[in-house]
N, C-alpha and C positions, 0 to 999 in steps of 0.2 A: 545421286547428292550432287548439286551445282557447287560451284565454289567461283566465285566473281573476282576478278582483281582490277583493282580502279583505283587511280589518284587523280588529285585535282589539278595537279599539272602536268603538261607533256613535256617527254625527251629528259626530265631529270631523274625520277625516281625509277626507272627500267622495271616498269609495271611488266613489258612483254618476257623481257630477259628473265626476270622472277618467276613469271609462270612456268615458262619452259623448262627452268631449272627444276622446280617442284614437281610438273607433271613427268617429266624422263626418272627422277628421285620414286615416287608414288610408282610407276608402272615398271622401271626395273629393279626396285628392294622389294617391292612388295607383292609384285605383280597382279597388282589388280587390273582392270579394263580401265582406261583413261584415254576418255575425249578431250580433244583440243577445240575450242571455237574461237574465232578471233572477229570481233566485230569492231575493231579499231583499224581502219581502212590507211590510215596516216603510217601506222606503223609497218615496218618490213614485213611482206606478207611470211605467213606460217607454212607455207608450200617449200617458199626459197630458203628456208634456214633446214629445213629436213632435206630437199634436194642438193643446195650447193656443190660440193664436188660430187662426182658419181664414183661409190664405194660400197662396200657389201653391207651398210648399215643404213642405207637410204631404202625409200619405199621399194616394196615389190614392182617387178616392172612386167607391165603384163597389157593387154592392147585397153583394157578398159580406164586403167588411169587415166590415159589422155581422151576418152571423151568425156571424163569427169566435167561437170560444173562446178559443183560444189555449192557455196551459199549462196549463187545465182539461181543454181536452181532450185533452191530449198525458198529460196523467197517467192520465185516464180510460180512452183506449186503450192504454198499458201496462201497466194494473191487468189486461187481457184480455188481454196480448201479441199487441196486433195495433199495437204502433206502429211505423211504418215511415217511407222517405221521404216517400211521398206525402201522409201525412198531415202531418207536419211541415211541407213546404211550401206546403200548404194552409191552415197556421196562422200562417204568417209574413206580414209587411206590409209590403210596398216602401216607402221613404221616397221621395216623387217627387224626379226630376233626379239622383238618386245612387243607387250599388250597396249602398245601406245596408237592412240588412233587421232587423224586430225581431218577436220573439213576446209578444205581450201578457202581461201577467205573472197570474198564477193569481188567482180571484178566489171560487172556493169554500170550501167548509169546510173541507176538507183544509188539516194543517198543513201548512208546507214541509217540514218536516224529518221529516215521519213517513218508513217505510220505503217506502210504494208511492210517494213522492213522489220519495225520492233514488233507489231502482230506474227510476223515467222517467228523471230528469236523466242519471242515468250512460250510460241509452241513447239519451239525446237527446245526449249529448257524441259518445258513438261516430258515431249516425247524421250528425251535421253534418259529419264528415268528409269526407262525399261530398258536400256541400250550399255548406259556407260553404270563401271562402279561410283568411279569420280570423275566428274565431267569440268574443264577449267575453263572459263570464259576470259578472255581479253578483251578487256570493253573499253570504250572511247573516254579518254580521260578528261577530265575537266566537266562543266556543268551541259549537258545535253540530256533529250529527250529517254534513247536507248540506255542510255548507263542509269541515268536514274529508276526507268521500269524495270531493267534486271535486278539491279543493286533489292529491290523491294521484294523479288522473286525467289533469288537466289536463297539457297540456306545458309551459306556461309559467304562474308565478305572480306576482303584482304585488302585491306586498305593497306597501301605503297606512300612508305614516308623516305625524304631523302636528307640527312643531318644538314646538307650544305645549301639548302633550300629553304628562303627566308618567308616564302608565302604559303607555305604549307597548311591545308587545310582540312580536318577530319569531319565527317557526315555530323549533322546536331541531332538528326532523326534517330530519338532511342530504340525504335525498334531493329534500326541498320545496327549501331553501335552493337546492340545487345548480341547480335552473330556477326562482330566483327573481332579479327584480327590484323594485326600489323605488321607489314614488312618494311624493314630500313634497308633497302636498296644502295650499292655502290661504296659499301661501309669501309673503313680503313680506319688505321690510327691515327691519321692525322686528318680525321672529320674532326669540323667546328663542334659539333656536340656531340657530348657521350649518349650513351643507350639509355643511362637515368638520367640525363637532363633532357630529353626527348619525350619521357615517361613523363615526369615531373611537366613538363611544360602541357601536355596535351591530356593530362588527368588519366592516364593508360596504366593497367596494369603491367608488369614486367613478367606476368605470367603469357600475356596476349600479344607479345612482340619478338619475332623472329628476327635473323640478320641474315641478309645475304652479301659477303665480302664484294668488293669489287677484286676482280680477278682476269689479269689480260690474257690469261691462257683460254678462261670460258670464252671472252669476248672473241675473241680469235678462232674459236670454234664456232660460233653463231654465226661469223661471216661465212667460214668455209663450209657452214651446213655441216657442222661434224660431233653436234651438242649430245648426239648418244653416246659414239663412242668414248665423248670426252669423259662424261660422268662415268660410263661403265669400265673406263680403266681404272678412275682414280676414284672408286665407291669402297675400296677395302685400304685407302692408302693409311698409310703409318705417320706418327707425331712427325718423325724428321722428314717428310715428303713434302714437296713445294707447294701442292696443293690442298694439303690436309685439312688447312683450316676454313679451305673455302666448302670444302665436301662435309665436312662435320658440321658445320655453320648450316649450310643448305638441309642436312638430315636434322639437324633441331626443328628450323623453322618447318620443314614439312610434316614432322609429328604435332607439331603445334596446330598446323591448319588441318590436319586430318582430326587430332584430336578434337576439335574445335567441331568436326563435322560427324564425331559419334563413330567413326571408322574404329573397328575391333582389329585386334591382333597385330598391335603396333607394337615396333622393339624401342626398349628405353635406351 
């Protein structure tokens, strides 16, 4: 099941951070094999988020990790029509103590929006259906060839909105809208627009909208490479705990997305 995260604007809707939070929650809470892929080369590379400070929750330490090329090798193999399941699994990194995996972001000179890259992404998306239970894609925001192609091909599109951004747009393609859910990132009580106002403005159902609140401790966790331990530590927070609102909202948002993807066995 391929789930793509996208926004029409960069740097305001927290697309990458939202995908990370949902991915870790999916893996930690439901023990689903969750694979993360990043085509947005302008964002903080996904491997840096998980490598951060060296600690017990980081990727497995073995010599093979340092020889991996991640997305660069996948694109190169695709150009030679040699991309297969074995190549993908070789270029996946497992985050310790979880069923979470990621593919290191492309580092080569190839543009992420090139025809060769898009062909590789599309083939990767197809092959991942037999590898991960849930595959999450951090797409380049805005209008670009790769994001348009992958949004059309994915099973669920997560459209990331920000209540304080004036130029937010949602896809006009009915096929994409039919498989879309919406995430309001960096939301707090002081946001200019309420959730109801946003739904009314964009003509979307409240049932298809999730919220990822702004949380400075989560932002610090991203910076320090401690997203997994942060969510694991707080996943059973009580109402009086500082991170309860963030975790509870993330839980609800994750369920909205996974239900759209028709994943079974979710908690209510």
